[in-house]
C-alpha positions in Angstrom: 19.8 170.4 -23.9 16.3 170.6 -21.4 18.8 170.3 -18.3 21.3 173.3 -19.9 18.3 175.7 -20.7 16.4 175.4 -17.6 20.0 175.5 -15.6 20.5 178.9 -17.6 16.6 179.8 -16.6 17.8 179.7 -13.1 21.2 181.4 -13.6 19.6 184.5 -15.3 17.3 184.8 -12.5 19.9 184.9 -9.7 21.9 187.3 -11.8 19.2 189.9 -11.8 18.3 189.2 -8.0 22.0 190.0 -7.6 21.4 192.8 -9.7 18.7 194.3 -7.5 20.7 193.9 -4.4 23.4 196.0 -5.7 21.4 198.7 -6.6 20.0 198.9 -3.6 23.2 198.8 -2.2 24.2 201.7 -3.9 21.1 203.5 -2.8 21.7 202.9 0.9 25.1 203.7 1.2 24.7 206.8 -1.2 27.7 205.5 -3.7 25.6 206.6 -6.3 28.6 209.1 -7.3 31.1 206.5 -6.4 32.7 206.7 -9.9 32.0 210.7 -10.2 29.8 211.8 -13.1 31.8 209.8 -15.4 30.2 206.8 -17.3 30.9 204.2 -18.6 34.3 205.0 -17.1 34.8 205.3 -13.3 36.6 208.6 -12.4 38.0 208.7 -15.7 39.9 205.2 -15.5 38.8 201.8 -16.7 39.8 200.1 -13.7 39.0 202.7 -10.8 41.2 203.5 -7.5 39.6 201.6 -4.4 37.4 203.3 -2.0 34.3 201.8 -0.6 31.8 203.9 -2.6 33.5 203.5 -5.8 33.9 199.8 -5.5 30.0 199.6 -4.5 29.1 201.7 -7.8 31.7 200.1 -10.0 30.4 196.8 -9.2 27.0 197.4 -10.0 28.1 198.9 -13.0 29.7 195.5 -13.8 26.9 193.4 -12.6 24.2 195.6 -14.5 26.6 194.8 -17.7 26.8 191.5 -17.3 23.1 190.7 -16.4 22.2 192.7 -19.9 24.3 190.0 -21.9 22.7 186.8 -19.8 19.4 188.4 -20.4 19.5 188.8 -24.0 21.0 185.4 -24.5 18.3 183.7 -22.2 15.4 185.9 -23.9 16.5 185.0 -27.1 16.9 181.3 -26.4 13.5 181.1 -24.9 11.9 182.9 -27.9 13.3 180.6 -30.0 12.7 177.7 -28.2 9.1 178.3 -27.9 8.3 180.0 -31.0 4.7 181.4 -31.3 4.1 181.5 -27.5 2.4 184.8 -26.7 3.7 184.7 -23.0 7.2 183.9 -23.7 7.5 186.6 -26.1 6.0 188.9 -23.9 7.8 187.9 -20.8 11.2 188.1 -23.4 10.3 191.7 -24.2 9.6 192.9 -20.6 13.1 191.7 -19.3 15.0 192.9 -22.2 13.1 196.4 -22.5 13.5 197.2 -18.9 17.2 196.2 -18.3 17.9 198.6 -21.0 15.9 201.4 -19.6 17.0 200.9 -16.3 20.4 201.0 -17.4 19.9 204.3 -19.5 18.3 205.8 -16.5 21.0 204.8 -14.1 23.6 206.2 -16.6 21.4 209.5 -16.7 21.7 209.7 -13.2 25.5 209.9 -12.9 26.0 212.5 -16.2 22.9 214.5 -15.0 21.4 215.3 -11.7 17.9 213.7 -11.7 14.8 214.0 -9.2 13.8 211.9 -7.0 10.7 210.8 -8.8 13.1 209.9 -11.7 15.8 208.1 -9.5 12.8 206.0 -7.8 11.6 205.0 -11.3 15.1 203.3 -11.9 14.3 200.8 -9.0 10.8 200.3 -10.8 12.0 199.5 -13.9 14.8 197.2 -12.6 12.1 195.3 -10.8 10.1 195.0 -13.9 13.1 193.4 -15.6 13.5 191.0 -12.6 10.3 190.2 -12.9 10.0 189.6 -16.5 13.0 187.3 -16.3 11.7 185.4 -13.5 8.5 184.6 -14.6 10.3 183.5 -17.7 12.3 181.1 -15.8 9.1 179.8 -14.2 7.4 179.3 -17.3 10.5 177.0 -18.5 10.8 175.2 -15.3 7.2 174.4 -14.7 6.2 174.1 -18.5 6.1 170.0 -18.1 3.9 170.1 -15.0 1.6 172.9 -16.1 -1.3 169.9 -16.6 -0.9 169.3 -12.8 -1.0 172.9 -11.9 -4.0 174.4 -14.1 -6.8 172.4 -13.4 -9.5 174.9 -13.6 -10.0 178.4 -14.7 -10.6 181.2 -12.0 -13.2 183.9 -12.2 -13.2 187.2 -13.7 -13.3 188.9 -10.5 -10.6 187.3 -9.0 -8.7 187.9 -12.1 -9.4 191.5 -12.1 -8.5 191.4 -8.1 -4.9 189.8 -8.9 -4.1 192.3 -11.4 -5.4 195.3 -9.2 -3.1 194.1 -6.7 -0.2 194.0 -8.7 -0.8 197.2 -9.9 -1.1 198.7 -6.5 2.0 196.9 -5.3 4.0 198.3 -7.8 2.8 201.9 -6.5 3.8 200.9 -3.0 7.3 200.0 -4.1 7.3 203.2 -6.0 6.8 205.4 -2.8 9.2 203.3 -1.0 11.8 203.9 -3.7 10.8 207.7 -3.5 10.8 207.7 0.3 14.6 206.5 0.4 15.7 209.2 -2.2 14.0 212.1 -0.5 15.6 211.0 2.5 12.5 210.4 4.6 13.3 206.9 5.7 14.1 208.2 9.5 11.2 211.0 9.0 9.3 209.1 11.2 11.4 207.2 14.3 8.9 205.5 16.1 6.3 202.5 15.5 3.4 202.5 14.8 3.5 206.0 15.7 5.7 208.4 13.7 7.6 210.0 16.4 6.7 211.2 20.1 4.0 213.9 20.1 3.0 213.0 16.5 1.2 210.0 16.2 -0.2 210.5 12.4 1.7 213.4 10.7 0.1 214.8 7.7 2.7 217.1 5.6 6.7 217.1 5.0 9.1 214.0 5.3 7.0 212.4 7.9 3.9 212.4 6.0 5.5 210.7 3.1 7.5 208.4 5.5 3.8 207.5 7.1 2.0 207.5 3.9 4.2 204.6 2.8 3.0 202.7 6.0 -0.2 203.0 5.4 -0.1 202.0 2.1 1.7 198.8 3.1 -1.3 197.9 5.2 -3.5 198.4 2.4 -1.3 195.8 0.2 -1.2 193.2 3.2 -5.2 193.3 3.3 -5.1 192.9 -0.6 -2.8 189.6 -0.1 -5.1 188.5 2.3 -7.8 188.8 -0.1 -5.9 186.9 -2.6 -5.2 184.2 0.1 -8.6 183.8 1.2 -10.1 183.2 -2.0 -7.5 180.8 -3.3 -8.0 178.9 -0.1 -11.5 178.7 -0.4 -11.9 178.0 -4.5 -8.6 177.2 -5.6 -6.8 175.4 -3.2 -7.4 171.7 -5.1 -8.1 173.0 -8.8 -5.4 175.7 -9.2 -2.1 174.6 -6.7 0.0 177.0 -8.2 -2.0 180.1 -7.3 -2.8 178.9 -4.0 0.8 178.2 -2.9 1.6 181.3 -4.8 -0.9 183.4 -2.6 0.4 181.5 0.6 4.0 182.7 -0.4 2.9 186.1 -1.1 1.3 186.5 2.4 4.3 185.3 4.1 6.6 187.4 2.1 4.2 190.6 3.1 4.3 190.0 6.6 8.2 189.5 6.5 7.8 192.4 4.4 6.2 194.3 7.1 8.5 193.2 10.0 11.6 194.3 7.8 10.1 197.7 7.6 9.7 198.2 11.3 13.1 196.3 11.7 14.6 199.3 9.0 13.4 202.3 11.2 13.8 200.5 14.8 17.6 199.7 13.6 18.0 203.5 11.9 18.8 202.3 8.8 21.1 199.2 9.5 22.5 197.9 6.1 21.5 194.3 6.7 17.5 195.3 7.6 17.6 197.8 4.5 18.9 195.2 1.9 16.5 192.4 3.6 13.4 195.0 3.1 14.5 195.6 -0.5 15.0 191.5 -1.3 11.8 190.9 0.1 9.7 193.3 -1.9 11.9 192.5 -4.8 10.5 188.7 -4.7 7.2 189.7 -3.3 6.3 191.6 -6.6 7.4 188.7 -8.7 5.3 186.6 -7.0 2.2 188.7 -7.0 2.8 189.0 -10.9 3.0 185.3 -11.2 -0.4 185.1 -9.6 -1.8 187.7 -11.9 -0.2 186.0 -15.0 -1.6 182.3 -13.9 -5.0 184.0 -13.7 -5.2 184.1 -17.4 -4.5 180.7 -18.0 -7.2 177.6 -18.5 -6.9 173.8 -18.1 -6.3 173.6 -21.9 -3.4 175.8 -21.8 
């Protein structure tokens, strides 16, 4: 039973990651209306005629439906298995509630025109659902090893810093999703400047684009702060946080490189998908760090 349960945990996380990638592909290829204004049917049919945009959007819908079923099964299984555990309960609710919300927003985006602000929330809610599932899966996998990972408590200051970093990262990610939906991804075509003759734009789409770049630099500084503290104070007593902060730093650096590649490659689909995949994993890692700061050796 333990093996089956852990396999289910990993499988659910993989499905949710594929859902995130599928959603990004829909946005990056402008396939959101590939099924017309019909939902849950696609262009009035259960099995639509083939076009690239239709298949991308329809596949995304199928993955969403399947992921919803898998997440509910896994979450209820975990809830029953660890009955009374507040962390499991909270993560299960996070995963289930936000996959439902993001599905409703996705359906609404098809049926009625939505603003860029609302469409950006679709990615943000998907990210929270993914994070809830992944952290619940991590809990399942490392539950038996918690005594090896949690040997000391962390300071209240570091705990606050970790949660502030998570909140800031979410806002930064939202700004990136908003940037895509207002078509500002190539409002700046150079790096590190915006475009020839204007290094630092302050208005319009170029301003939105460059603000996201600045926000990314601030996020890097915050992640570096997490890593420096963990290497100084938590390397031996909290290997869970130390190695997670190292991973977060690596992912943040790769995220920056992928962001530059998105611009210089002029939105090459592989660079845009890599950019979204990296930030998806990075947010889950940062949330994991913040969640682990709440745990003590007697956990």
